[in-house]
N, C-alpha and C positions, 0 to 999 in steps of 0.2 A: 504493500500500500504506500502511496506517495504521502509525503508529509502534509499534514492538514494546514491549509492556508487560512490563517485568522485575519480578519479584516478589522483593523482598529483605526479610529479617527481621533486626532488630537488637535484641538483649536489652541494655537500657541499665543494668540493675542486677541484681546477684545477689539471689536471694530464697530464702527457706526456706519449706517447707510442712510443717506439723506434723499436719495432719489432711486427710482426703480431701474431695473435692468431691462433693456429692450431687446427682444429676440425676434427677428423677422421670420415669418412662416413662409415655407416654400410651396405648400399645398393648402388648398382650402377645400373643405373645412378641417383638414388634418394638419395641425401645426407640426412642423418638422424642425427639430433642433439639430443642426448639422455641425459636426466636428471633424475637421481634416487636420490631423497632426502630421508633421510638427509645425505647421504654420501657426503664427501667433494670433490668438483670438482677442479682439478688443471689445470690451463691453462698457457702455457709458454708465458711470456710476459715481456719485459723490462720496466724500469721506475718505478716511484712511483705513487700509485693511491689510492685515497680515494673517495668513491662514496656513497652517501646516496640515497636510493629510499624510498620515503614515500608514502604509500597508505592510504588515509584517507577517512573515511565516517563518517556520523553523529553518527552511532552506528552499529557495534563496530569500534574502531580505531586500525589500525595495522601499525606498523612501522618496517621496515627491514633495516639493514645497511650492506654494503659490505666494508670491510676494508683491506688495504694492507699497513701496517706500519711496516717495517723491519721484514718481514716474511721469509726472505731468498731470495737469488738471483733468479731473473727470475720466481718467483712464485706469483700467485694471488690466494688467497683462498676465495671462494665464499660460504657463509654459510647463505642463507636465510631460516631459519629453518622451516618456515611455508609454503613454496612453494611446490605445488604438483609435483609429478613425471610426466614426459611427454616425448614424442617423437615428433620431428619436422621433418616431411617428406617433403622435398623440391623438386620441379620439376627441371629438368636439366638446366633450364634457370635462376633459382634463384641464386643470388650471395650475398644474404643479411645475416648478422648475427647481432644480437642485441649487441654482445660483440665486434666483430672484427672491424666493420665499421659503425659508427653512422651517416655518411653523406649520405648513401644510403636510399631512401625512403623504407618503409616496403612494401613488395610485397602483393598482395591480399592473404588473409589468411582465412582458414576455420578451425573451431574448431569441433572436433568429440568427442562425449561423450557416454560412454558405459552405460549399464543398471545395475541393482542390481546384485551383485555377479559376475560382469564382470571385465574387465580391458581394458586398452588402446590397448592391443595386439589383442582384438577382431576386431579392425578396421584396423590392419596393412596391410593386403593384399589389402583391398578395397582402402585404402589411397594411396598405391603405384600405383594402377591402375589409380586413379584420377590424381596423379602427372605425370604419363606418358601421359595422354590425355590432361592435362592442365599444360604445362611445366613451366608457369610463376607463378603458384600458390604454396603456401606451406600449409601444413595440420598439425594442432596441435592436437595430440592424448594425452588425459589426463587420468591419474588414479585418480578417485575421492577419496575423503577422505574415509578411512577404507578399500580401495581396492588396490590390486596390490602393487606396490612399495610405494604408498602413505600411506599404512596401518601402516608403521613404524613411521610415523610422528605423534607426539602428537598433537591432535586437541581437543580443548575444545568443549564440548557439548553445547547445544543439537545437535545431529547429524540429520540434517533435510535437506529437499530439498533446503531451503533458505540458510543454511550454506554451503552446497555443491556448490551452485551457487556463493556465495561470494568468496569461495576459487578460483574458476575459474576466476572470475573478478580480483582477486588479482594477479593471475599468469599472466594474460594478461597485467596488469599494470607493473609487474616486467619485462616482455619481451618487453614492449613498443609496443604492438600489438593491433590494433583495427580491429577486424574481420569483414569480409564482409558476411560470412556465418557461422551459428551455426547449427550443426546437432546433435540431441540427440535421442538415442534409448530408449524407455520405460521409466525407471526412469530418464535417461539422457534427455528425452524430456521435462519433467517437470523442470529439472534443467535449460534447455535452456530458457524456459518461465520465470523462476524466475530470470535469468540473465537480461532479458529484463525489468522485473519489477523493479529490483534494480539499473540498470545502470543509471548514471547521464543523465538527459534530458536537452536540446535536444541531440540526438546522434551525434557523430562526423561525421558519414557517414551512408548511408542506410545499412541495414543488412537484410539478408534473414534467417529466422529461420525455421528449419525442425524438426517437432515432429513426430517421427516414432513409430507408433502403440501404442500411448498413448493418453488419453484424458486429458483436463485441470482440470477435477474435480474428481468425485468419481471413484475409481478403482473397476471394477467388475470382479470377478473371472470367469474363463472359465467353460466349461461344465464338468460334472462328467467324470473322466478319464483323464482330462488334467492335466498338471503339474501346481501346485500352488506354487508360490514363498514363501509365508508365511509358508507353510508346509515343503518346502525344507529347509528353514532357521532353523526351529524347529528340523528337522532331523539332520542337520549338527551340531547343537549345542550340540547334545547328543554324538557326536563322540569325541575321544581324540584329543588333540592338535597335536599329532604326530601319524602317521600311518606307517605301514611297507609295505603296498601294495596298489597301485592304483587300481589294479584289484579287490581287496576285497571291496574297497569303491564303485566301480561301481556295483558290484554284490549286495551289500547291498541296494543301491539306487533303483536298478531294482526290488528287492524283495519287497520294500516298495511301489511299484507302479509307480515310476518315469520312464520316457522314457529313453531308452538307449542313445539317443542323448543328453539329459540333463545330464545324468550321466557322459558321456564322456567329456562334456563341464565343469562340476563342477571340475573334477580332474585336469584340466589345472591350477587350483589355488593351486596345490601342488608342492612344490619344495623340493629338497634334503636338509635335515637339515644340513648336513656337506658335501658340494659339493667337498671339497678337499680330502675326503676319498672315494676312488672308491669302497670300499667293503661295505660301509654303505648302508642300505636299508631303513633308516628312512626318512620320508617325513613330512613337516610341511605346514600348511595352510598359504597362503600369506595374507589373509584378517583378519580384526577385526570383528568377527561375532556379538559381542554384539553391536558394533556401527552400523553394517549393519541392524540389527533387528530394531533399532531406525529409521534408514533411510527409511526402507520399511514401517514402520508404518506412518511416515510422508508423504511418497508417497501416501498412501491410503487416508490420511486426507487432504492433501494440495489442496486448491481450487484456481485455477488461471484463472477462466473464465473472471475475470475483465480485464486481459491483452488482451484476445482475443476479447472481446466485446467493448473495448475501446483501439484499437491498437495505440501505440505511433507513432508519425510522423516518417517516415523513416523505419518502420519495416514492413516486409511482412512475415506473419506466414503461413507456409504450414503444413497441417496435412496429414499423410500418414497412411491409414488403410490397414493392411494385410488381404488378402482375407480369409485366414484361421486363423484369429487372435486367440491367446491364451486367450485374454481378450474379454469380451463382450462389443461391442460398442452398447450402447442403442440407440434406435431410437431417443430419445430426445436429445442425444449428437450430432448425425448427423444433426438433424434439427437445433439445436442451432448454430452449426458451419456454416451451410448453411445460416442462417439469418445474422450471423456476416460477412460472405462473401459478401452477397448482400449489407449490410449496408456500408461496406468499399468501395465497388465499386460505390455506389451512392454518397458517400462523395468525391470521387476522391482523389487527393493528392498522397502522397507517401506511405501511409499505405495500407495494404491489408491482406486478409485471403483467403486461398484456400484449397480445399480438394482433395486428390488423393487416388486411390486404387491400391495396388500392387497385381496383379494376381499371382496365383500359389505360394503363400508364406504364411507361418505361422508367428508366432511372431518374429522369428529370421530372419528378412528380409534380412540382408546382407549376410546370409549364405544360405537361402532357394532360393532366386532369385536375386543373385547379378547383373545379366545382366539387369533385369527389373528395379531394384533400381538405377543402374547406369544411365539408360536412363532417368528416371524421375528426378534425381538430376542434370543431366548434364547442364540444361539450366541456373542453378544458377551460373555456372562458366564461362559462355560465355560472350563475349563483354569486356573482360579485357586484 
């Protein structure tokens, strides 16, 4: 078992706030608080403020400090250099901000984690739909290390499932959020399980964990002709850091035998190298491919069956298998989950394990059958 990560907060200096913090919403009626690190965020606020947030664990120990000591009038500069990039999609009834008003209780929160070579944007449409249906919830969409806007953050290795999970735990500590639901797709599913393994026990409140189309142990490749993530990473590693055409990348992937859907998805990780130059046709990758290769190797090797077969009190783990899964779910995996499900039911209490199947969906469950996935997940957000 990994060392438990205890999240502790320490206010080092009293501070006064004479004006409110303004956060612009990107979507209506769903406020989205956006954080792209390591860029500096500037929030208009009066008064002087010194705040320390300490996130401690037995190993490793991480400390972050937020300082505002004569940095200019009405400016608070927040520089937690190790914090992941994220979007916070809030339902229309949510009035909470971890910066603006610390007196309000945190609303029910769900964390959504993407898979390998993905980004938080993969969950954007789905999260906004959840926010509309469950207006008192908020949904935290995270770019894992080496991915998306988090790729520019210097993260010490090794780049593993466990280190990615600890990053998310540290982000939750920074935001002062204790989630009620954690949803992880593929690689993100193992990250969710690792979060449960590393979190301080007992948990502050019950949590439902969703592992979408991933097993706790050995990763089995799909049938011949299916897209293989390891082969995709190898192919992308041979490409230059900058390319001049998304279409050429798509054509090259298809020629190598990857599906057009995967090729189209991969190029969403390309951004204009110089966005201020309208004539520029150069694109750069947003991910750290060397780090991602390490993460995928860890995904294949990491075994988290112990979390499933000895579920911590207050945790309910839900596995969802796509009917047309990219990966092979071995009969032994399904039987082992079923045994854990029965054992948890016999023991009673607040822990549980459950298995679900999403019909008419391949590995990309939130794209292949979003309606079906929405129906299955919805009960986790009811009753709050």
